[in-house]
One Martini backbone bead per residue (centre of mass of N, CA, C, O) as a GRO file, in nm:
protein
   64
    1MET     BB    1   5.552  -1.779   2.141
    2LEU     BB    2   5.429  -1.546   2.308
    3TYR     BB    3   5.336  -1.726   2.540
    4LEU     BB    4   5.621  -1.816   2.637
    5VAL     BB    5   5.726  -1.532   2.699
    6SER     BB    6   5.498  -1.456   2.908
    7LEU     BB    7   5.575  -1.676   3.120
    8ALA     BB    8   5.869  -1.527   3.178
    9ASN     BB    9   5.715  -1.267   3.258
   10PRO     BB   10   5.674  -1.081   3.546
   11PHE     BB   11   5.466  -0.862   3.447
   12THR     BB   12   5.236  -1.051   3.380
   13HIS     BB   13   5.203  -1.155   3.675
   14ALA     BB   14   5.149  -0.879   3.804
   15VAL     BB   15   4.888  -0.824   3.652
   16GLU     BB   16   4.740  -1.079   3.748
   17MET     BB   17   4.757  -1.014   4.050
   18ILE     BB   18   4.593  -0.751   4.034
   19ARG     BB   19   4.339  -0.865   3.898
   20TYR     BB   20   4.269  -1.067   4.121
   21ALA     BB   21   4.255  -0.858   4.355
   22LEU     BB   22   4.009  -0.697   4.236
   23TYR     BB   23   3.829  -0.978   4.270
   24GLY     BB   24   3.926  -1.127   4.545
   25MET     BB   25   4.175  -1.295   4.457
   26PHE     BB   26   4.418  -1.574   4.427
   27ASP     BB   27   4.749  -1.612   4.269
   28PRO     BB   28   5.008  -1.826   4.324
   29VAL     BB   29   5.180  -1.817   4.066
   30ALA     BB   30   5.215  -1.510   4.037
   31THR     BB   31   5.335  -1.468   4.319
   32ALA     BB   32   5.581  -1.654   4.286
   33VAL     BB   33   5.707  -1.506   4.044
   34VAL     BB   34   5.733  -1.224   4.170
   35VAL     BB   35   5.896  -1.301   4.422
   36GLY     BB   36   6.125  -1.456   4.280
   37SER     BB   37   6.219  -1.221   4.093
   38THR     BB   38   6.278  -1.019   4.316
   39VAL     BB   39   6.494  -1.178   4.461
   40LEU     BB   40   6.679  -1.222   4.221
   41PHE     BB   41   6.715  -0.911   4.132
   42PHE     BB   42   6.837  -0.829   4.420
   43CYS     BB   43   7.068  -1.053   4.469
   44TRP     BB   44   7.251  -1.054   4.222
   45PRO     BB   45   7.399  -0.775   4.259
   46CYS     BB   46   7.504  -0.833   4.545
   47THR     BB   47   7.698  -1.064   4.471
   48ALA     BB   48   7.873  -0.895   4.279
   49THR     BB   49   7.960  -0.684   4.489
   50ILE     BB   50   8.089  -0.877   4.694
   51ARG     BB   51   8.291  -1.007   4.501
   52SER     BB   52   8.442  -0.742   4.418
   53ALA     BB   53   8.519  -0.657   4.707
   54ALA     BB   54   8.683  -0.913   4.779
   55CYS     BB   55   8.893  -0.883   4.544
   56SER     BB   56   8.975  -0.568   4.638
   57ALA     BB   57   9.079  -0.593   4.944
   58ALA     BB   58   9.352  -0.645   4.858
   59PRO     BB   59   9.650  -0.534   4.847
   60PRO     BB   60   9.885  -0.441   4.655
   61SER     BB   61  10.171  -0.559   4.536
   62ARG     BB   62  10.517  -0.494   4.588
   63PRO     BB   63  10.803  -0.464   4.457
   64GLY     BB   64  11.111  -0.519   4.658
   0.00000   0.00000   0.00000
């Protein structure tokens, strides 16, 4: 169970990427997970911010 959780943890892959780099090696899976999670975690809040700004851009209508 712990093994499956660690596979989904980007910090585990970041540690593996650093460990491989210290030995002068390259781990493509760890790099892909770290880059992918970085892009995901940076873009996800941006889309929420853009969506909320677009929804609140219209002025409120006044009855009358």
